[in-house]
C-alpha positions in Angstrom: 118.9 137.2 97.1 116.2 139.7 97.8 112.9 138.0 96.8 110.9 141.0 97.5 112.8 143.1 95.0 112.9 140.3 92.4 109.1 139.8 92.9 108.5 143.5 92.3 110.7 143.6 89.3 108.9 140.7 87.8 105.5 141.8 88.7 104.9 138.8 91.0 104.2 138.2 94.6 107.1 136.7 96.7 105.6 133.2 96.5 105.6 133.4 92.7 109.2 134.7 92.6 110.3 132.0 95.0 108.7 129.3 92.8 110.5 130.7 89.7 113.9 130.7 91.6 113.4 127.2 92.8 112.5 126.0 89.3 115.6 127.8 88.0 117.8 126.1 90.6 116.5 122.7 89.6 116.8 123.2 85.9 120.1 124.9 86.1 121.6 122.1 88.2 120.6 119.7 85.4 121.9 122.1 82.7 125.2 122.4 84.5 125.6 118.6 84.6 124.8 118.5 80.9 127.3 121.4 80.3 130.0 119.5 82.1 129.3 116.4 80.0 129.4 118.5 76.8 132.8 119.9 77.8 134.0 116.3 78.6 132.7 115.1 75.2 134.3 118.1 73.5 130.9 119.1 72.1 131.3 122.9 71.7 127.9 123.3 70.1 126.0 121.6 72.9 128.1 123.5 75.5 127.4 126.9 73.9 123.7 126.1 73.7 123.5 125.0 77.4 125.5 128.1 78.5 123.2 130.3 76.5 120.2 128.8 78.2 121.7 129.2 81.7 122.7 132.8 80.9 119.2 133.7 79.7 117.4 132.2 82.7 119.8 133.8 85.1 119.5 137.2 83.4 115.7 137.0 83.7 116.0 136.4 87.4 118.7 139.1 87.9 121.3 136.5 88.9 124.2 138.4 87.5 127.0 136.2 88.8 125.6 133.2 87.1 124.7 135.0 84.0 128.2 136.5 83.7 129.9 133.1 84.1 127.5 131.5 81.6 128.2 134.3 79.1 131.9 133.6 79.4 131.4 129.9 78.7 129.0 130.7 75.9 131.4 133.0 74.1 134.3 130.7 74.4 132.5 127.5 73.4 130.7 129.3 70.5 134.2 130.0 69.2 135.1 126.3 69.6 137.4 126.8 72.7 136.6 124.1 75.2 139.6 124.5 77.5 139.9 126.0 80.9 136.2 126.5 81.6 136.2 124.8 84.9 136.5 128.0 86.8 133.3 129.4 85.3 131.4 126.2 85.8 132.6 126.1 89.4 131.5 129.7 89.9 128.0 128.9 88.6 127.8 125.9 90.9 129.0 127.8 93.9 126.4 130.6 93.3 123.6 128.0 93.0 124.6 126.6 96.3 124.6 130.1 97.9 121.2 130.8 96.6 119.9 127.4 97.8 121.3 128.1 101.2 119.7 131.5 101.3 116.3 130.0 100.3 116.6 127.4 103.0 114.9 129.9 105.3 112.4 131.1 102.7 
């Protein structure tokens, strides 16, 4: 993750961009837990809403891999399909961990 580029794209300094990304990581970790619970509960409406929220936040921070996976979940759950979404959820979780590791030095 290039904080300098993100900061410039958002019109922030690097500290502001870092704060946004850390806030995103915290809230998205919670949203992913809730998304997994919605999938377990077979609640397509909640799953679609959570995936939409994750997608929007990731898109705003130019985190395309997370946004793409969230979009796939959103589309499927909006159509009522709750099966086989573990791969997308795992991809989002993996990307969050990668970003957290990258920020460990920031």
